[in-house]
C-alpha positions as a printed NumPy array, in Angstrom:
array([[ 61.017, 162.608,  97.701],
       [ 63.74 , 165.211,  98.446],
       [ 62.945, 164.705, 102.279],
       [ 63.24 , 161.114, 102.014],
       [ 66.54 , 161.074, 100.132],
       [ 68.03 , 163.802, 102.554],
       [ 66.835, 161.732, 105.564],
       [ 68.534, 158.587, 104.047],
       [ 71.838, 160.498, 103.311],
       [ 71.748, 161.813, 106.853],
       [ 71.242, 157.974, 108.182],
       [ 73.893, 156.679, 105.982],
       [ 76.553, 159.331, 107.157],
       [ 75.839, 158.656, 110.819],
       [ 76.166, 155.008, 109.992],
       [ 79.487, 155.683, 108.578],
       [ 80.396, 158.125, 111.73 ],
       [ 79.393, 155.42 , 114.28 ],
       [ 81.181, 152.59 , 112.469],
       [ 84.513, 154.29 , 111.635],
       [ 84.346, 156.804, 114.617],
       [ 87.302, 156.552, 117.154],
       [ 85.094, 158.092, 119.859],
       [ 83.835, 156.586, 123.179],
       [ 81.663, 159.036, 125.286],
       [ 80.426, 156.214, 127.482],
       [ 80.363, 154.741, 131.   ],
       [ 82.453, 151.502, 130.927],
       [ 82.304, 148.376, 133.314],
       [ 85.613, 146.552, 132.497],
       [ 86.524, 143.205, 134.269],
       [ 89.832, 141.533, 133.869],
       [ 91.232, 138.422, 134.891],
       [ 94.8  , 137.041, 134.447],
       [ 96.42 , 133.693, 134.679],
       [100.463, 133.852, 134.831],
       [103.031, 131.167, 135.158],
       [106.647, 130.926, 134.814],
       [109.776, 129.256, 135.678],
       [112.949, 130.729, 137.032],
       [116.532, 129.565, 136.541],
       [118.995, 130.215, 139.577],
       [120.936, 133.556, 138.738],
       [118.399, 134.455, 136.055],
       [119.617, 137.008, 133.632],
       [117.117, 140.144, 133.126],
       [118.222, 142.15 , 130.088],
       [117.455, 145.882, 130.04 ],
       [114.536, 147.026, 128.04 ],
       [111.886, 145.   , 125.867],
       [111.818, 143.703, 122.277],
       [107.985, 143.285, 121.424],
       [106.872, 140.741, 118.794],
       [105.168, 141.052, 116.465],
       [105.492, 144.491, 115.245],
       [101.602, 144.707, 114.914],
       [ 99.003, 147.456, 115.895],
       [ 98.457, 145.581, 119.319],
       [102.315, 145.09 , 119.565],
       [102.635, 148.755, 119.127],
       [100.084, 149.468, 121.841],
       [102.027, 147.439, 124.204],
       [105.474, 148.953, 123.189],
       [103.71 , 152.441, 123.877],
       [102.616, 151.366, 127.386],
       [106.106, 149.964, 128.185],
       [107.771, 153.23 , 127.016],
       [105.252, 155.081, 128.907],
       [106.731, 153.329, 132.052],
       [110.26 , 154.192, 131.288],
       [111.421, 150.962, 129.595],
       [113.467, 151.038, 126.314],
       [111.485, 149.354, 123.467],
       [112.35 , 147.761, 120.291],
       [109.57 , 146.051, 118.053],
       [110.544, 143.018, 116.158],
       [109.318, 141.923, 112.87 ],
       [110.502, 138.332, 113.36 ],
       [111.009, 136.239, 116.761],
       [114.713, 136.302, 117.036],
       [116.983, 136.631, 119.869],
       [117.425, 140.49 , 121.193],
       [119.28 , 142.387, 123.748],
       [116.172, 143.061, 125.727],
       [113.564, 141.069, 127.454],
       [111.565, 139.273, 124.737],
       [107.624, 139.796, 124.743],
       [105.573, 138.037, 122.131],
       [102.092, 139.268, 122.467],
       [ 98.791, 138.498, 120.358],
       [ 95.054, 138.678, 120.604],
       [ 93.773, 135.166, 120.877],
       [ 90.11 , 136.229, 120.183],
       [ 88.042, 139.402, 120.089],
       [ 84.337, 139.53 , 120.033],
       [ 82.094, 142.812, 120.062],
       [ 78.507, 143.199, 120.317],
       [ 77.628, 146.786, 119.107],
       [ 75.239, 149.484, 119.106],
       [ 75.82 , 153.379, 119.151],
       [ 74.657, 153.345, 122.689],
       [ 75.441, 150.082, 124.108],
       [ 78.557, 147.871, 123.216],
       [ 79.72 , 144.556, 124.79 ],
       [ 83.268, 143.11 , 124.389],
       [ 85.397, 140.118, 125.362],
       [ 89.179, 139.978, 124.435],
       [ 91.811, 137.257, 125.126],
       [ 95.357, 138.287, 124.974],
       [ 98.265, 135.907, 125.167],
       [101.947, 136.809, 126.019],
       [105.11 , 134.853, 126.18 ],
       [108.011, 136.157, 128.122],
       [111.739, 135.68 , 128.278],
       [114.015, 137.733, 130.702],
       [117.057, 136.933, 128.612],
       [115.673, 137.877, 125.254],
       [115.385, 134.284, 124.08 ],
       [112.345, 133.749, 121.682],
       [112.604, 129.651, 122.172],
       [109.439, 129.19 , 124.493],
       [107.416, 131.249, 122.074],
       [108.867, 129.277, 118.794],
       [108.006, 125.897, 120.525],
       [104.447, 127.452, 121.017],
       [104.265, 128.288, 117.47 ],
       [105.114, 124.829, 116.346],
       [103.099, 123.025, 119.004],
       [ 99.878, 120.923, 118.244],
       [ 98.439, 121.56 , 121.491],
       [ 98.177, 125.372, 121.871],
       [ 96.405, 125.056, 125.271],
       [ 99.14 , 123.418, 127.032],
       [101.966, 124.714, 125.06 ],
       [102.329, 128.37 , 126.81 ],
       [102.591, 126.285, 130.137],
       [105.253, 124.166, 129.026],
       [108.804, 125.328, 129.561],
       [111.864, 123.873, 127.866],
       [115.672, 123.985, 129.043],
       [117.594, 126.91 , 127.855],
       [121.42 , 127.688, 127.782],
       [121.278, 130.841, 129.391],
       [119.73 , 131.249, 133.071],
       [116.541, 133.229, 132.653],
       [113.116, 133.799, 133.818],
       [110.377, 132.307, 131.437],
       [106.488, 133.182, 131.718],
       [103.131, 133.325, 130.158],
       [100.196, 135.407, 130.619],
       [ 96.529, 134.683, 129.654],
       [ 94.526, 137.848, 129.978],
       [ 90.553, 137.879, 129.666],
       [ 88.909, 141.273, 129.505],
       [ 84.913, 141.743, 129.409],
       [ 83.618, 145.045, 129.07 ],
       [ 80.051, 146.818, 128.799],
       [ 79.678, 150.244, 127.877],
       [ 76.876, 152.604, 127.579],
       [ 76.845, 156.077, 126.107],
       [ 77.642, 157.43 , 122.515],
       [ 80.078, 154.902, 121.144],
       [ 82.073, 154.404, 117.914],
       [ 82.651, 150.901, 116.796],
       [ 86.414, 151.758, 116.087],
       [ 86.69 , 153.962, 119.429],
       [ 85.194, 150.804, 121.177],
       [ 87.528, 148.286, 119.743],
       [ 90.43 , 150.594, 120.295],
       [ 89.395, 151.105, 123.869],
       [ 89.58 , 147.286, 124.571],
       [ 92.859, 146.96 , 122.947],
       [ 94.163, 149.785, 125.255],
       [ 92.926, 148.015, 128.101],
       [ 94.678, 144.703, 127.273],
       [ 97.976, 146.42 , 126.22 ],
       [ 98.   , 148.43 , 129.502],
       [ 97.37 , 145.105, 131.803],
       [100.021, 143.194, 129.635],
       [102.686, 145.886, 129.926],
       [102.133, 146.205, 133.758],
       [102.181, 142.601, 134.466],
       [105.587, 142.252, 132.05 ],
       [107.019, 145.144, 133.678],
       [106.716, 143.601, 137.097],
       [108.616, 140.449, 136.469],
       [112.109, 142.253, 136.772],
       [110.862, 144.295, 139.697],
       [109.829, 141.19 , 141.431],
       [113.212, 139.824, 140.687],
       [114.989, 142.797, 142.04 ],
       [112.894, 142.929, 145.209],
       [113.646, 139.389, 145.848],
       [117.395, 139.909, 145.558],
       [117.441, 142.902, 147.717],
       [115.408, 140.724, 150.695],
       [117.89 , 138.102, 150.274],
       [120.808, 140.315, 150.55 ],
       [119.189, 141.833, 153.721],
       [118.832, 138.51 , 155.337]])
C-alpha cells in the first residue's frame, strides 16, 4: 500500500513538473509564414523608437525583442497617440497538442503598425464588424505616415523532454522575434529607399 501511495505521489509530482515546467530540452521543427501589407504617404514620418500596445505578456516579449535590436521602447496600457512608432500586437489564436516527449503547436499573431505613432488604424480594426478585412483597410490620416499590418502564422513540432509552460513560452518567443524583426525593418526599408533616391 505504501509503495502504491509513493508511486502515485511521484506520478503527481512529475505531472506538476511537466505541466508548470518552463524547460524545453527538445529538437524543434518550426515553420513560419507571414502576410504583410501597407500604405505609405509621400514624405511619411517615422518616429524614433516604438510604443507597444497592449502592455501584456506577449506585448512585453515583443518590447524586449525590439530593445535587444537597439530600439527605445515604451509599453502602453491604452491605444493612444505616442512619440514612437505605434505597434499593436496580439495573439489571435493559440493551439497546443502536448505530451512530455512530443508537442505540436500553432499560433497566429496579428500586428498593426503606424510609423507616426497613430493608433487610428488599430482603433478602426477594433470597432470593425469584419475583423478579417479590417487590418487590410487603411483610412486617411492627418499626418503623413506608413501604416501596415502583419499576419504571422507559426507551426511547430518538438520532440524531447518538454514542459508545457516552457513549450508555450517557446512558441510565443518565436512569434515575438518574428514580429519585432518585421516591424523593425519598416523604418530601415524607408531609409534605404531614401538613400537610393538621393544617389540617383
